[in-house]
C-alpha positions as CSV (number, residue, x, y, z in Angstrom):
1,M,0.0,0.0,0.0
2,T,1.2,3.5,-0.7
3,T,0.2,7.0,0.5
4,E,1.7,10.4,-0.3
5,P,0.3,11.8,2.9
6,L,0.6,9.6,5.9
7,R,-2.4,7.3,5.5
8,L,-5.0,10.0,6.0
9,A,-7.8,9.6,3.4
10,G,-11.4,8.8,3.6
11,A,-15.0,9.8,4.1
12,L,-17.3,10.6,7.0
13,A,-19.8,8.0,5.9
14,L,-17.5,5.1,6.4
15,S,-16.4,6.4,9.9
16,L,-20.1,6.6,10.9
17,G,-20.5,3.0,9.7
18,W,-17.9,1.9,12.2
19,L,-19.7,3.4,15.2
20,G,-21.4,0.1,15.9
21,L,-18.2,-1.9,15.6
22,S,-16.5,0.5,18.1
23,F,-19.3,0.2,20.6
24,T,-19.0,-3.6,20.6
25,M,-15.2,-3.4,21.1
26,W,-15.7,-1.0,24.0
27,R,-18.3,-3.2,25.6
28,T,-16.2,-6.3,25.2
29,H,-13.1,-4.8,26.8
30,R,-14.8,-2.7,29.5
31,N,-14.2,-5.0,32.4
32,N,-10.5,-5.6,31.5
33,T,-9.7,-1.9,31.1
34,A,-11.4,-1.0,34.3
35,L,-8.6,-2.6,36.2
36,D,-6.0,-0.7,34.2
37,V,-7.4,2.7,35.1
38,K,-8.3,2.0,38.7
39,G,-6.3,4.1,41.1
40,A,-4.5,6.1,38.5
41,D,-3.7,9.8,39.3
42,W,-3.4,10.4,35.5
43,L,-5.0,8.8,32.5
44,V,-3.2,9.1,29.2
45,V,-5.9,8.3,26.6
46,H,-5.0,7.4,23.1
47,A,-7.2,7.4,20.0
48,S,-5.1,5.6,17.5
49,Q,-5.5,4.2,14.0
50,T,-2.1,2.7,13.1
51,G,-0.4,2.8,16.5
52,S,1.4,6.1,16.6
53,A,-0.9,7.7,19.2
54,E,-0.9,4.5,21.3
55,G,2.9,4.5,21.4
56,L,3.1,8.2,22.4
57,A,0.5,7.5,25.1
58,K,2.6,4.8,26.6
59,R,5.7,7.0,26.6
60,S,3.8,9.8,28.2
61,A,2.5,7.5,31.0
62,E,6.0,6.3,31.6
63,L,7.3,9.8,31.8
64,L,4.7,10.7,34.4
65,A,5.6,7.6,36.3
66,T,9.2,8.8,36.6
67,G,7.9,11.6,38.8
68,G,6.2,9.2,41.1
69,L,2.7,9.7,39.6
70,A,0.3,6.8,39.1
71,A,-0.4,6.9,35.4
72,R,-2.1,4.6,33.0
73,A,-2.2,4.6,29.2
74,V,-5.7,3.5,28.0
75,C,-7.6,3.3,24.7
76,I,-10.3,5.9,24.3
77,S,-12.8,3.0,23.7
78,A,-12.5,2.3,27.5
79,L,-13.5,5.9,28.4
80,D,-17.2,6.1,29.3
81,R,-19.3,8.7,31.1
82,D,-18.6,7.2,34.5
83,R,-14.8,7.2,34.0
84,L,-14.9,10.8,32.8
85,A,-16.9,11.7,35.8
86,S,-14.3,10.2,38.2
87,A,-11.2,11.3,36.4
88,T,-9.4,14.5,37.4
89,R,-6.3,14.6,35.1
90,V,-6.4,13.3,31.6
91,L,-3.9,13.7,28.7
92,F,-5.5,12.9,25.3
93,I,-3.4,11.8,22.3
94,A,-5.7,11.9,19.3
95,S,-5.1,10.9,15.7
96,T,-7.3,12.1,12.9
97,Y,-8.5,9.6,10.3
98,G,-9.8,10.5,6.8
99,E,-11.0,14.1,6.3
100,G,-11.1,15.1,10.0
101,D,-12.8,12.0,11.3
102,A,-12.2,10.1,14.5
103,P,-10.2,6.9,14.2
104,D,-12.0,3.6,14.6
105,T,-11.2,3.2,18.3
106,A,-12.7,6.7,19.0
107,A,-15.9,6.4,16.9
108,Q,-18.0,5.4,19.9
109,F,-16.6,8.2,22.0
110,A,-17.2,10.7,19.2
111,G,-20.6,9.5,18.3
112,R,-22.1,9.2,21.8
113,L,-20.2,11.1,24.5
114,M,-19.2,14.1,22.4
115,A,-22.8,14.4,21.3
116,A,-23.9,14.6,24.9
117,G,-23.7,17.4,27.4
118,L,-21.5,16.5,30.4
119,D,-20.3,18.5,33.4
120,L,-16.5,18.2,33.3
121,S,-15.7,21.2,35.5
122,H,-13.7,18.9,37.7
123,L,-11.4,17.8,34.9
124,H,-7.9,19.1,34.0
125,Y,-6.7,18.0,30.5
126,A,-4.4,18.5,27.6
127,V,-4.6,17.4,24.0
128,L,-1.9,16.2,21.6
129,A,-3.5,16.2,18.1
130,L,-1.8,14.1,15.3
131,G,-2.6,15.0,11.7
132,D,-1.4,16.1,8.3
133,R,-1.5,19.6,6.9
134,N,-2.1,18.3,3.4
135,Y,-5.7,17.9,4.4
136,A,-8.2,20.7,4.8
137,N,-9.4,19.5,8.2
138,Y,-5.9,19.3,9.7
139,C,-6.0,17.5,13.1
140,G,-9.7,17.6,12.9
141,F,-10.6,15.1,15.5
142,G,-8.0,16.4,18.0
143,R,-9.2,20.0,17.6
144,A,-12.9,18.9,17.9
145,L,-12.0,16.9,21.1
146,D,-10.2,19.9,22.6
147,A,-13.1,22.2,21.9
148,W,-15.6,19.8,23.3
149,L,-13.7,19.3,26.5
150,A,-13.5,23.1,27.0
151,Q,-17.2,23.5,26.3
152,Q,-18.0,21.0,29.0
153,G,-16.1,23.1,31.5
154,A,-12.8,21.2,31.6
155,T,-9.7,23.2,32.3
156,R,-6.6,23.0,29.9
157,L,-3.3,22.2,31.6
158,F,-1.7,23.8,28.5
159,D,-2.7,24.7,25.0
160,R,-3.3,21.9,22.5
161,I,-0.3,20.9,20.5
162,D,-0.8,19.9,16.8
163,V,1.6,17.5,15.2
164,D,2.1,17.6,11.4
165,R,3.1,14.1,10.3
166,G,5.2,13.3,13.3
167,D,6.9,16.7,13.5
168,A,9.8,16.3,16.0
169,K,9.6,19.8,17.3
170,A,6.0,19.5,18.2
171,L,6.5,16.2,19.9
172,A,9.5,17.6,21.9
173,E,7.2,20.4,23.1
174,W,4.6,17.9,24.3
175,Q,7.4,15.9,26.1
176,H,8.6,19.1,27.7
177,H,5.1,19.8,29.1
178,V,4.5,16.3,30.3
179,G,8.0,16.3,31.9
180,R,7.1,19.4,33.8
181,L,3.9,17.8,35.1
182,A,6.0,14.9,36.3
183,G,8.5,17.3,37.9
184,T,11.4,16.4,35.7
185,D,13.3,18.3,33.0
186,D,16.1,15.8,32.3
187,A,14.2,12.9,30.6
188,P,15.9,11.8,27.3
189,D,14.3,12.9,24.1
190,W,11.8,10.7,22.4
191,D,13.8,10.0,19.3
192,A,12.0,8.0,16.6
193,P,14.0,5.1,15.3
194,A,16.8,6.3,13.1
195,Y,16.5,6.2,9.3
196,G,18.9,3.7,7.7
197,N,20.5,3.9,4.3
198,W,19.0,1.6,1.7
199,R,19.4,1.1,-2.0
200,I,17.0,0.1,-4.7
201,V,18.1,-3.3,-6.1
202,A,15.1,-3.9,-8.4
203,R,12.2,-1.8,-9.8
204,T,9.5,-3.3,-12.0
205,L,6.5,-1.7,-13.5
206,E,3.7,-4.0,-12.6
207,N,0.9,-2.5,-14.7
208,P,2.2,-1.5,-18.2
209,G,-0.5,0.0,-20.3
210,S,-2.9,0.5,-17.4
211,A,-5.5,3.2,-17.5
212,G,-4.5,3.9,-13.9
213,A,-1.4,5.4,-12.5
214,P,1.8,3.4,-12.8
215,L,2.4,0.9,-10.0
216,Y,6.0,-0.3,-9.3
217,R,7.3,-3.2,-7.4
218,V,10.4,-1.8,-5.6
219,A,12.9,-4.0,-3.8
220,L,15.5,-2.5,-1.4
221,E,18.4,-3.7,0.6
222,P,20.2,-2.0,3.5
223,V,23.6,-0.5,2.9
224,G,26.4,-1.9,5.0
225,G,24.3,-3.8,7.5
226,A,22.1,-6.8,8.1
227,L,18.5,-6.9,7.0
228,P,16.4,-5.8,10.0
229,E,13.5,-7.9,11.3
230,W,9.8,-7.1,10.7
231,E,6.5,-9.0,10.7
232,A,3.9,-9.3,8.0
233,G,1.6,-6.3,8.3
234,D,4.3,-3.8,9.3
235,L,5.1,-0.6,7.5
236,A,8.1,1.1,6.0
237,Q,8.6,4.9,6.3
238,V,10.5,6.6,3.5
239,S,12.0,10.1,4.0
240,P,12.2,11.6,0.4
241,P,15.1,14.0,-0.2
242,A,12.7,16.6,-1.7
243,D,10.7,16.6,1.6
244,P,12.8,15.0,4.3
245,G,10.7,16.2,7.2
246,H,7.6,14.4,6.1
247,P,8.0,10.7,5.7
248,R,5.6,8.6,3.7
249,E,4.4,5.1,4.8
250,Y,4.1,2.0,2.7
251,S,2.9,-1.5,3.5
252,I,5.7,-4.0,3.3
253,A,5.0,-6.7,0.8
254,S,7.8,-9.1,1.6
255,L,9.3,-11.0,4.6
256,P,12.8,-10.9,6.0
257,M,13.4,-14.5,4.8
258,E,13.2,-13.3,1.2
259,G,16.4,-11.3,1.8
260,R,15.0,-7.9,0.8
261,L,12.3,-5.4,1.6
262,E,9.7,-5.0,-1.2
263,L,7.0,-2.3,-1.7
264,L,4.2,-1.8,-4.1
265,V,4.3,1.9,-4.9
266,R,1.7,3.8,-6.9
267,L,3.3,6.8,-8.7
268,Q,1.3,9.8,-7.5
269,R,0.9,13.1,-9.4
270,R,0.1,16.5,-8.0
271,E,-2.4,18.8,-9.7
272,D,0.4,20.5,-11.7
273,G,1.5,17.1,-13.0
274,S,4.7,16.8,-11.0
275,A,5.5,13.5,-9.3
276,G,4.9,13.0,-5.6
277,A,7.9,13.6,-3.4
278,A,8.2,10.0,-2.2
279,S,6.5,8.0,-4.9
280,G,8.4,10.0,-7.6
281,W,11.7,9.3,-5.8
282,L,11.1,5.5,-5.4
283,C,9.4,4.9,-8.8
284,A,11.5,7.0,-11.2
285,Q,14.1,9.4,-9.8
286,A,16.3,7.3,-7.4
287,A,19.1,5.5,-9.3
288,A,20.8,2.3,-8.1
289,A,23.6,4.3,-6.5
290,D,21.3,6.7,-4.6
291,L,20.6,6.3,-0.9
292,V,17.0,5.8,0.2
293,R,16.4,6.9,3.8
294,L,14.0,4.3,5.3
295,R,13.0,3.0,8.7
296,L,10.5,0.3,9.8
297,R,7.4,0.7,12.0
298,A,5.5,-2.0,13.7
299,H,1.8,-2.0,12.8
300,E,0.3,-4.1,15.6
301,R,-3.3,-3.7,14.4
302,F,-2.6,-5.4,11.1
303,R,-0.3,-8.2,12.2
304,L,-1.6,-11.8,12.2
305,G,-1.1,-12.3,16.0
306,A,-3.6,-14.9,17.3
307,N,-5.2,-15.0,13.8
308,A,-2.1,-16.9,12.5
309,Q,-3.9,-20.1,13.5
310,R,-7.2,-19.3,11.9
311,P,-8.3,-19.5,8.3
312,L,-7.7,-16.2,6.5
313,V,-10.0,-14.2,4.2
314,A,-7.8,-11.4,2.6
315,I,-9.7,-8.7,0.7
316,G,-8.2,-5.8,-1.1
317,N,-7.6,-3.7,-4.2
318,G,-4.7,-1.9,-6.0
319,S,-1.6,-1.4,-4.0
320,G,-3.3,-2.8,-1.0
321,L,-2.1,-6.2,-2.3
322,A,1.3,-5.3,-0.7
323,G,0.0,-5.8,2.8
324,L,-2.1,-8.8,1.9
325,R,0.9,-10.5,0.2
326,G,3.0,-10.2,3.3
327,L,0.3,-11.8,5.4
328,L,-0.3,-14.6,2.9
329,K,3.4,-15.2,2.4
330,A,3.9,-15.6,6.2
331,R,1.0,-18.1,6.4
332,I,2.3,-20.1,3.5
333,A,5.7,-20.2,5.0
334,A,4.1,-21.6,8.2
335,G,2.3,-24.3,6.3
336,R,-1.2,-22.7,6.4
337,M,-3.1,-23.5,3.2
338,D,-6.5,-22.2,4.4
339,N,-6.1,-18.9,2.6
340,W,-8.6,-17.1,0.5
341,L,-7.8,-13.9,-1.5
342,L,-10.3,-11.6,-3.1
343,F,-8.6,-8.9,-5.1
344,G,-9.8,-6.1,-7.4
345,E,-8.3,-3.8,-10.0
346,R,-9.2,-2.2,-13.4
347,N,-8.3,-4.5,-16.3
348,Q,-7.1,-8.1,-16.2
349,I,-4.7,-7.7,-19.1
350,H,-2.9,-4.7,-17.6
351,D,-3.6,-4.8,-13.8
352,F,-3.4,-8.4,-12.6
353,L,-0.7,-7.6,-10.1
354,L,1.7,-10.4,-9.1
355,R,-0.2,-12.6,-11.5
356,D,2.4,-15.5,-11.8
357,E,2.9,-15.7,-8.0
358,L,-0.8,-15.7,-7.1
359,Q,-1.7,-18.2,-9.8
360,A,1.1,-20.5,-8.7
361,W,-0.1,-20.3,-5.1
362,R,-3.6,-21.2,-6.2
363,D,-2.5,-24.0,-8.5
364,G,-0.3,-25.4,-5.8
365,G,-3.0,-25.4,-3.1
366,R,-1.5,-22.6,-1.0
367,L,-4.5,-20.4,-1.9
368,A,-7.7,-22.4,-1.3
369,H,-9.5,-19.7,-3.4
370,L,-8.4,-16.8,-5.6
371,D,-11.4,-14.6,-6.6
372,L,-10.7,-11.6,-8.8
373,A,-12.7,-8.5,-9.9
374,F,-11.6,-6.4,-12.8
375,S,-14.0,-3.5,-12.8
376,R,-13.5,-2.3,-16.4
377,D,-13.6,-5.7,-18.2
378,Q,-17.3,-5.6,-18.8
379,A,-20.0,-3.0,-19.5
380,E,-21.2,-3.0,-15.9
381,R,-18.6,-2.2,-13.3
382,R,-17.8,-5.1,-11.1
383,Y,-15.8,-4.7,-7.9
384,V,-14.4,-6.9,-5.2
385,Q,-17.4,-6.3,-2.9
386,D,-19.6,-7.7,-5.8
387,V,-17.5,-10.9,-5.9
388,L,-17.8,-11.1,-2.1
389,R,-21.6,-11.1,-2.4
390,D,-21.5,-13.8,-5.0
391,R,-19.4,-15.9,-2.5
392,A,-21.7,-15.3,0.4
393,D,-22.3,-18.9,1.3
394,R,-18.6,-19.7,1.3
395,L,-17.9,-16.6,3.4
396,R,-20.4,-17.7,6.0
397,D,-18.9,-21.1,6.1
398,W,-15.4,-19.8,6.5
399,V,-16.4,-17.5,9.3
400,E,-18.2,-20.3,11.1
401,R,-15.0,-22.3,10.9
402,G,-13.2,-19.5,12.7
403,A,-11.8,-17.4,9.8
404,A,-10.3,-13.9,10.3
405,I,-11.0,-11.2,7.7
406,Y,-8.4,-8.7,6.7
407,V,-9.1,-5.7,4.4
408,C,-6.4,-3.6,2.8
409,G,-6.7,-1.0,0.1
410,S,-8.6,2.2,-0.7
411,L,-10.9,3.7,2.0
412,Q,-13.2,5.4,-0.5
413,G,-15.2,2.9,-2.5
414,M,-13.6,-0.4,-1.8
415,A,-13.5,-0.5,2.0
416,G,-16.9,1.0,2.4
417,G,-18.4,-1.4,-0.2
418,V,-16.7,-4.4,1.4
419,H,-18.0,-3.4,4.8
420,E,-21.6,-3.1,3.5
421,A,-21.3,-6.4,1.8
422,L,-20.0,-8.1,4.9
423,Q,-22.9,-6.6,6.9
424,A,-25.4,-7.9,4.4
425,I,-23.9,-11.4,4.4
426,L,-23.1,-11.9,8.0
427,G,-25.4,-9.4,9.7
428,A,-24.2,-6.3,11.6
429,P,-24.2,-8.0,15.0
430,R,-22.0,-10.8,13.8
431,L,-19.6,-8.4,12.1
432,E,-19.4,-6.4,15.3
433,Q,-18.6,-9.5,17.2
434,L,-15.8,-10.3,14.8
435,A,-14.3,-6.9,15.2
436,A,-14.4,-7.2,19.0
437,E,-12.6,-10.5,18.8
438,G,-9.9,-9.1,16.5
439,R,-11.1,-11.2,13.6
440,Y,-12.1,-8.3,11.4
441,R,-9.2,-5.9,10.7
442,R,-8.6,-3.3,8.1
443,D,-5.7,-1.2,6.9
444,V,-7.2,1.2,4.4
445,Y,-6.1,4.6,3.2
């Protein structure tokens, strides 16, 4: 998967569709999380989509603890009316998803609590808002959360801090404020993992003649060091030389055992026709001798985890095949053959990505099923969600046998359509249950 901005694209309609899922997740984990927040002087609440806010919340709680304060990092899905009523000091770290929307974990909070009037005059708080200035509603959810808390009578400990795509200066300011709350000024800086030097060792156009934007398979190897470890589902951050302060994230399509890191990168174009800073660098501008600054980031919400022992239904489109390929490759290497891939693109003749590999997996029994949707190969557009509806009986059977469902690809169109199809086939309550169990996961952009 590729994004020019850091994985912030989407629509309000899809976020609203996830309110029910988030409610079930909150309800399922309520008793467990109650133990986590009991007795805490400070709550550090994270609303996270890909894990960045959660990681910052844990660091903030650890920093408060160095000053002898009882602090707990908790997901916003565990924060209900009663806990807000009893809390006195809360730090919020809030990502924004899509065009100013709340991330999945915060949909219940945004849809219910923020729509209600509460007396929070007892509460002292601060907000760290994570976002991307490329979008009109920059840090939209964090800003809305900050305004709502103030409207309910809560008192700011310090002004909201907005973070543009992981800006180090803004994060250092937040760390400084939290350190002062903890009574310490000498905590080490929260440095992100250092970028390493990599080189492109292979670059292949995967969709020659396509009506869509060019998509390249890019293979990289580290310079002067061993290949680092990562898991299927993880991400690579690339710092382009034309815009080094704003890294772009890509799903990793390969495993360490393959000896190199592979990405599927869609060449993006700006309105003036110029190439995107990162995709242009990776797809066209970087030569074999050029250094690519890259670092890895764990993406816990899209790793296999406990689902490694379940049948897998993988659904995606376009460059989303990168993340799904990593998951399927890991399962095949572990001897799991109960894999089902549903994949969509434009035209079979031009856009059947990784055709030889996928067909070999199917023919060799490593893919139990390979279902494809090429939307422009017939007069009536046909998408991956349409194929899913056609396979409704099979899907119900796989779910009853314990399957997990992973969705990767575009948020607009595909992910919303797939969600609606899953609801129609399984029923909304069943789909909510799968989400609460961690058996329905998505990585969409």
